[in-house]
LOBAMI-735251 format. One line per field, with one value per residue (C-alpha): residue number from 1; residue in three letters; x, y, z. Coordinates in pm, 1 decimal, decimal comma, always signed. Example, Ala and Ser with C-alpha at 12.3 -4.5 7.8 and 13.67 -1.06 7.14 Angstrom:
n	[1 2]
res	[ALA SER]
c1	[+1230,0 +1367,0]
c2	[-450,0 -106,0]
c3	[+780,0 +714,0]
This chain:
n	[1 2 3 4 5 6 7 8 9 10 11 12 13 14 15 16 17 18 19 20 21 22 23 24 25 26 27 28 29 30 31 32 33 34 35 36 37 38 39 40 41 42 43 44 45 46 47 48 49 50 51 52 53 54 55 56 57 58 59 60 61 62 63 64 65 66 67 68 69 70 71 72 73 74 75 76 77 78 79 80 81 82 83 84 85 86 87 88 89 90 91 92 93 94 95 96 97 98 99 100 101 102 103 104 105 106 107 108 109 110 111 112 113 114 115 116 117 118 119 120 121 122 123 124 125 126 127 128 129 130 131 132 133 134 135 136 137 138 139 140 141 142 143 144 145 146 147 148 149 150 151 152 153 154 155 156 157 158 159 160 161 162 163 164 165 166 167 168 169 170 171 172 173 174 175 176 177 178 179 180 181 182 183 184 185 186 187 188 189 190 191 192 193 194 195 196 197 198 199 200 201 202 203 204 205 206 207 208 209 210 211 212 213 214 215 216 217 218 219 220 221 222 223 224 225 226 227 228 229 230 231 232 233 234 235 236 237 238 239 240 241 242 243 244 245 246 247 248 249 250 251 252 253 254 255 256 257 258 259 260 261 262 263 264 265 266 267 268 269 270 271 272 273 274 275 276 277 278 279 280 281 282 283 284 285 286 287 288 289 290 291 292 293 294 295 296 297 298 299]
res	[MET ARG LEU PRO ASN ASN ARG LEU LEU SER PHE LEU LEU ARG GLY LEU ALA GLY LEU GLY ILE ALA LEU ASN ALA ALA ALA GLN THR ALA PRO PRO THR PRO SER ALA ALA ASN ASP PRO GLN ALA VAL ARG PHE ALA LEU ALA HIS GLN HIS THR MET GLY TRP CYS PHE GLY TYR LEU TYR VAL SER PRO THR THR ILE SER TYR VAL GLU SER THR PRO ALA THR ASP GLN SER HIS SER PHE ASP PHE GLN LEU SER GLN ILE THR ARG LEU ASP ARG TRP ILE TYR GLY GLN GLN SER LEU ASN ALA VAL GLU LEU LYS PHE GLY LYS ALA THR TYR HIS PHE TRP TRP MET PRO ASN GLU GLN VAL VAL GLN THR GLY ARG PRO TYR GLN TRP ASN PRO PRO ASP ALA ALA ASP PRO GLN GLN LEU ILE ASP ILE ILE ARG LYS TRP LEU PRO ALA GLY SER GLN VAL ALA VAL THR ASN SER THR ALA GLY PRO PRO THR PRO THR GLN SER ALA GLN ASP PRO LEU VAL SER SER ALA VAL GLY ALA LEU GLY GLY SER GLY ASN LYS LEU ALA PRO GLY SER ILE GLY GLY ARG ILE GLY VAL SER LEU GLY ASN LEU THR LEU ALA LYS SER LYS SER LEU GLY LEU SER ALA THR THR GLY ALA LEU VAL GLU GLN LEU GLU THR ASN GLY PRO ALA ALA LYS ALA GLY VAL ARG ILE ASP ASP VAL ILE THR THR LEU ASN GLY ALA PRO ILE ALA LYS ALA ILE ASP VAL ARG THR ALA LEU ARG HIS LEU ALA PRO GLY SER THR ALA GLU LEU HIS LEU LEU ARG GLN GLY GLN PRO ILE LYS ILE THR VAL LYS VAL ILE SER THR SER THR PRO ARG GLN]
c1	[-14432,4 -14637,0 -14576,2 -14886,0 -15007,5 -14966,6 -15318,0 -15293,8 -14952,3 -15096,9 -15385,4 -15154,9 -14931,4 -15230,4 -15340,7 -15011,0 -14987,3 -15340,3 -15240,0 -14926,0 -15136,8 -15381,8 -15112,6 -14936,4 -15265,0 -15330,8 -14983,4 -15042,0 -15163,9 -15462,1 -15376,2 -15346,6 -15649,6 -15607,9 -15587,4 -15902,4 -15667,4 -15606,3 -15968,3 -16102,8 -16455,2 -16327,3 -16444,8 -16163,2 -16186,6 -15915,2 -15902,5 -15738,5 -15714,2 -15687,9 -15497,5 -15371,1 -15056,8 -15158,0 -15284,3 -15198,5 -15334,8 -15415,6 -15672,8 -15957,4 -16059,7 -16394,3 -16461,3 -16746,2 -16547,0 -16260,4 -16178,2 -15819,7 -15645,6 -15321,3 -15134,5 -14942,9 -14836,9 -14625,1 -14451,9 -14212,5 -14489,5 -14716,0 -14846,7 -15198,9 -15240,5 -15467,0 -15659,1 -15976,4 -16273,9 -16606,8 -16736,2 -16482,0 -16642,6 -16814,8 -16889,2 -16970,3 -17119,6 -17055,9 -16799,1 -16983,4 -16768,7 -16973,3 -17307,4 -17160,5 -17184,7 -16880,0 -16822,0 -16619,0 -16653,8 -16568,5 -16470,8 -16401,0 -16268,7 -16272,0 -16039,0 -15903,3 -16075,2 -16015,4 -16153,5 -16150,4 -16236,6 -16323,7 -16122,9 -16220,4 -16056,2 -15700,7 -15504,7 -15360,0 -15108,4 -15149,8 -14939,5 -15049,1 -15314,4 -15534,7 -15837,1 -15985,0 -16287,5 -16496,8 -16279,4 -16466,1 -16328,3 -16423,7 -16705,5 -17031,7 -16937,9 -17277,0 -17165,0 -16866,8 -17098,2 -17356,7 -17094,3 -16966,8 -17317,3 -17417,5 -17153,8 -17176,7 -17243,5 -17606,5 -17673,0 -17377,1 -17437,4 -17281,4 -17321,9 -17406,1 -17116,5 -17096,8 -16716,2 -16570,5 -16219,1 -16102,2 -15898,3 -15522,2 -15419,9 -15272,1 -14934,2 -14948,2 -15055,8 -14804,1 -14550,0 -14771,8 -14626,9 -14786,6 -15134,3 -15349,3 -15707,5 -15802,1 -15958,6 -15984,4 -16003,2 -15692,2 -15682,1 -16017,8 -16183,1 -16343,0 -16334,0 -16520,9 -16346,9 -16545,4 -16585,0 -16300,9 -16097,0 -15721,7 -15611,4 -15319,1 -14940,0 -14672,1 -14381,2 -14156,5 -14015,0 -13989,4 -13821,4 -13822,7 -13577,2 -13335,5 -13116,9 -12803,7 -12936,9 -13058,1 -12711,5 -12550,6 -12773,4 -12689,3 -13042,5 -13179,2 -13517,6 -13563,0 -13893,9 -14011,9 -14038,5 -13702,4 -13712,9 -13503,4 -13593,3 -13770,3 -13965,5 -13804,2 -14037,8 -14280,4 -14482,4 -14238,3 -13928,3 -14086,6 -14190,8 -13832,5 -13833,3 -13488,4 -13336,8 -13261,7 -13533,4 -13733,4 -14104,1 -14233,8 -14595,3 -14839,9 -15124,9 -15064,0 -15084,9 -14762,7 -14561,1 -14363,6 -14278,7 -14320,4 -14653,5 -14800,3 -14747,5 -14896,4 -15192,2 -15249,3 -15215,2 -15492,0 -15727,9 -15625,1 -15790,7 -15596,1 -15564,2 -15554,7 -15236,5 -15020,8 -14838,1 -14516,4 -14311,1 -13955,5 -13617,7 -13331,5 -12981,5 -13139,1 -13343,7 -13728,6 -13877,5 -14235,6 -14319,3 -14661,4 -14685,8 -14957,9 -15124,0 -15165,0 -15354,0 -15199,7 -15278,3 -15060,0 -14762,2 -14435,2 -14159,8]
c2	[-4605,5 -4526,6 -4185,8 -3978,7 -3990,2 -3695,4 -3579,4 -3572,5 -3403,6 -3145,9 -3082,1 -3042,4 -2796,2 -2577,0 -2584,7 -2462,1 -2191,7 -2070,1 -2060,4 -1855,0 -1605,8 -1566,8 -1520,3 -1259,9 -1069,4 -1076,7 -948,7 -649,2 -334,5 -136,1 +178,7 +493,2 +711,7 +1037,8 +1350,5 +1562,5 +1861,2 +1831,9 +1806,6 +2140,2 +2053,2 +2029,7 +2243,7 +2352,8 +2397,9 +2535,0 +2318,3 +2269,7 +1911,0 +1753,6 +1428,3 +1256,3 +1454,2 +1789,7 +1945,6 +2037,6 +2287,1 +2218,1 +2200,0 +1959,1 +1905,0 +1744,1 +1625,8 +1430,5 +1110,2 +1173,8 +1351,3 +1467,2 +1639,7 +1822,4 +1897,0 +2219,9 +2306,4 +2175,8 +2092,8 +1838,8 +1583,0 +1486,1 +1163,9 +1302,8 +1394,9 +1144,7 +1056,6 +850,1 +753,8 +906,7 +552,9 +471,5 +709,5 +524,1 +813,0 +1181,2 +1424,2 +1692,3 +1592,0 +1510,3 +1512,6 +1361,9 +1546,1 +1853,5 +1914,0 +2079,9 +2311,4 +2034,5 +1748,2 +1387,3 +1183,2 +810,7 +583,4 +235,2 +248,6 +591,4 +874,3 +1252,7 +1564,7 +1886,6 +2254,9 +2450,5 +2776,4 +2977,3 +3292,6 +3186,5 +3489,2 +3640,2 +3422,8 +3408,0 +3231,9 +2998,7 +2726,9 +2737,3 +2621,1 +2523,3 +2291,9 +2533,5 +2809,7 +3135,9 +3176,0 +2817,0 +2808,3 +2619,9 +2279,5 +2207,9 +2331,2 +2097,7 +1810,7 +1898,8 +1904,7 +1563,4 +1419,4 +1566,7 +1357,9 +1039,3 +744,0 +622,7 +371,9 +471,2 +390,6 +674,8 +637,7 +928,6 +961,4 +1013,7 +1053,2 +1082,0 +1154,8 +1486,1 +1780,5 +1813,0 +1898,1 +2252,7 +2087,7 +1925,9 +2246,3 +2475,5 +2443,4 +2476,6 +2644,5 +2921,5 +2875,8 +3110,3 +3159,6 +3514,6 +3745,8 +3733,1 +3419,6 +3325,2 +3545,6 +3696,1 +3434,8 +3227,2 +2841,3 +2744,2 +2657,5 +2742,9 +2438,8 +2443,8 +2698,9 +2645,0 +2973,2 +3182,4 +3191,3 +3455,3 +3333,2 +3134,8 +2792,6 +2675,8 +2408,8 +2313,2 +2484,6 +2205,7 +2241,1 +2247,1 +2525,3 +2722,8 +2706,9 +2808,1 +3109,2 +3206,3 +3150,9 +3016,1 +2904,1 +2548,4 +2578,0 +2780,3 +2776,9 +2843,8 +3057,2 +2849,1 +3021,8 +3335,0 +3377,3 +3659,6 +3958,9 +3759,9 +3908,8 +3797,6 +3922,5 +4257,6 +4293,1 +4238,0 +3865,7 +3718,4 +3373,1 +3215,5 +3421,3 +3216,8 +3258,8 +3226,9 +3348,0 +3423,1 +3661,1 +3583,1 +3210,2 +3026,7 +2862,0 +2555,2 +2422,5 +2473,7 +2292,4 +2542,7 +2816,8 +2621,3 +2533,0 +2897,6 +3018,1 +2771,4 +2992,3 +3331,3 +3468,4 +3629,6 +4003,8 +3970,0 +4014,1 +3787,4 +3952,4 +3751,9 +3767,2 +3665,2 +3594,6 +3739,3 +3696,3 +3669,8 +3986,6 +3985,0 +4149,4 +4204,4 +4213,2 +4239,5 +4038,3 +4044,5 +3711,4 +3622,6 +3356,3 +3015,1 +3037,3 +3350,6 +3259,8 +3228,1 +3450,0]
c3	[-6964,5 -7265,6 -7422,2 -7505,3 -7866,9 -8094,2 -8040,2 -7666,8 -7690,0 -7924,8 -7672,1 -7377,8 -7567,6 -7674,6 -7313,3 -7184,6 -7457,0 -7363,0 -6987,8 -7074,1 -7271,7 -6987,6 -6721,8 -6942,1 -6979,6 -6607,9 -6539,7 -6754,2 -6577,6 -6684,8 -6893,5 -6684,4 -6644,5 -6856,2 -6646,4 -6642,4 -6621,5 -6993,0 -7088,1 -7229,5 -7089,0 -6730,4 -6445,7 -6214,7 -5827,0 -5612,2 -5311,1 -4972,6 -4903,2 -4550,3 -4486,5 -4187,1 -4112,8 -4234,8 -4559,6 -4912,5 -5179,6 -5540,2 -5811,2 -5867,5 -6227,4 -6307,6 -6668,3 -6802,1 -6752,2 -6523,7 -6190,2 -6118,4 -5836,6 -5908,0 -5587,1 -5607,2 -5251,2 -5096,9 -5420,1 -5256,7 -5201,6 -5487,5 -5327,4 -5300,8 -5665,2 -5847,2 -6160,0 -6127,0 -6354,0 -6226,7 -6228,8 -5945,0 -5697,3 -5409,4 -5177,9 -5243,9 -5007,4 -4744,4 -4489,4 -4168,2 -3850,4 -3575,9 -3606,1 -3769,7 -4146,9 -4253,2 -4545,9 -4710,8 -4953,4 -4881,7 -5184,9 -5175,5 -5445,1 -5306,3 -4998,5 -5085,4 -4901,6 -4962,9 -4779,7 -4970,0 -4894,6 -5203,7 -5182,1 -5491,9 -5377,9 -5429,6 -5552,0 -5237,3 -5059,2 -4686,7 -4421,6 -4149,5 -4150,9 -4460,5 -4268,9 -3938,1 -3926,1 -4135,2 -4279,4 -4337,6 -4682,4 -4798,2 -5049,5 -5020,6 -5166,7 -5311,1 -5662,5 -5665,0 -5553,2 -5819,7 -6103,7 -6008,4 -5973,8 -6306,1 -6490,7 -6287,3 -6512,9 -6513,6 -6251,2 -6025,5 -5657,0 -5452,3 -5077,1 -4846,2 -4603,7 -4229,0 -4171,5 -3824,0 -3919,4 -3763,3 -3909,6 -3845,3 -3492,6 -3433,6 -3379,4 -3725,3 -3893,6 -3727,0 -3985,8 -4290,2 -4596,6 -4788,3 -4926,5 -5125,1 -5001,2 -4978,8 -5246,7 -5617,6 -5835,5 -6032,6 -6344,8 -6263,3 -6474,0 -6212,4 -6178,9 -6492,6 -6813,1 -7123,9 -7354,3 -7596,3 -7409,0 -7390,8 -7238,4 -7350,4 -7344,8 -7274,7 -7489,9 -7251,7 -7225,3 -6867,3 -6660,0 -6293,2 -6059,9 -5940,4 -5630,7 -5845,1 -6075,5 -5761,6 -5630,2 -5957,7 -5964,2 -5599,4 -5483,5 -5164,2 -5324,8 -5419,7 -5596,5 -5893,1 -6269,8 -6444,2 -6758,5 -7006,7 -7333,8 -7448,4 -7769,1 -7980,7 -7955,3 -7748,1 -7451,3 -7181,7 -7366,1 -7435,6 -7070,5 -6946,3 -6851,9 -6898,3 -6920,6 -6575,2 -6413,5 -6162,0 -6155,7 -5799,6 -5830,8 -6119,1 -6034,3 -5671,6 -5696,6 -5581,7 -5850,6 -5738,9 -6079,2 -6456,7 -6473,3 -6239,0 -6485,9 -6774,9 -6556,9 -6471,4 -6819,8 -6930,6 -6730,6 -6859,4 -7166,6 -7445,5 -7385,3 -7004,1 -6808,6 -6590,8 -6299,1 -6240,8 -5934,9 -6019,5 -5859,9 -6069,3 -5920,5 -5575,9 -5611,4 -5623,9 -5932,5 -6040,7 -6401,7 -6582,6 -6913,8 -7166,0 -7243,9 -7605,5 -7782,1 -7819,2 -8195,0 -8233,1 -8461,9 -8274,2 -8408,6]
């Protein structure tokens, strides 16, 4: 058998090397979409989200390039949080169930479909189901739709929807946890973020409340933001907050973990106040803390 000459062998080796590079590039995943929750231009909407076996509550952030949903309740299941590029939206409209146009939005990204009720009055926590088919405290979704459409890339083809998926059954909703959807927007600042606004701070370092830490503190709670450090002479320390306090609500909005506090503070202007509900050695405590600018020097 004749062996290939040097030129043919070199050609074959280059071909194999090129194939390896191509396969390696194909195996690499695309970089993750940045969260719109961190974009100072984003507009935030408090939303109740329906899915097959119930519902959840969280915040939808719409930026000029990205749309993100940050699920906050129930905190044990974050599977419905998402980050998508606006260019990935294939459907955007009111949710139509049968022939009825509901006070809700249907969003679709390829095969992923989401149904949202905009609940701007989120401060007071209430028990029970957060919505029926058309909750009386759900806002007209047109503003949400308009904001998304405003920033859709030129040439986007977004379909008008006609969804026939129904809301959860009463049995599925009977065990719903707390959701806030009554009166007064979070922090009194509404849903829009002013361009360049980064909110305020209260002088605490927070962690998530773990089951082990909860037991060591003698608590029955399994969710909340744990105060791990206090800024010396900071607003929280001056107001009486202590290390190992657990923040359970901020201005009435439920706090499941540390990020919920940071998210809420992004929407509070310096000079406003944050009303904290805390657990301290198993006892509920309410403390009002002054919000200061993020640019205020730490002491």
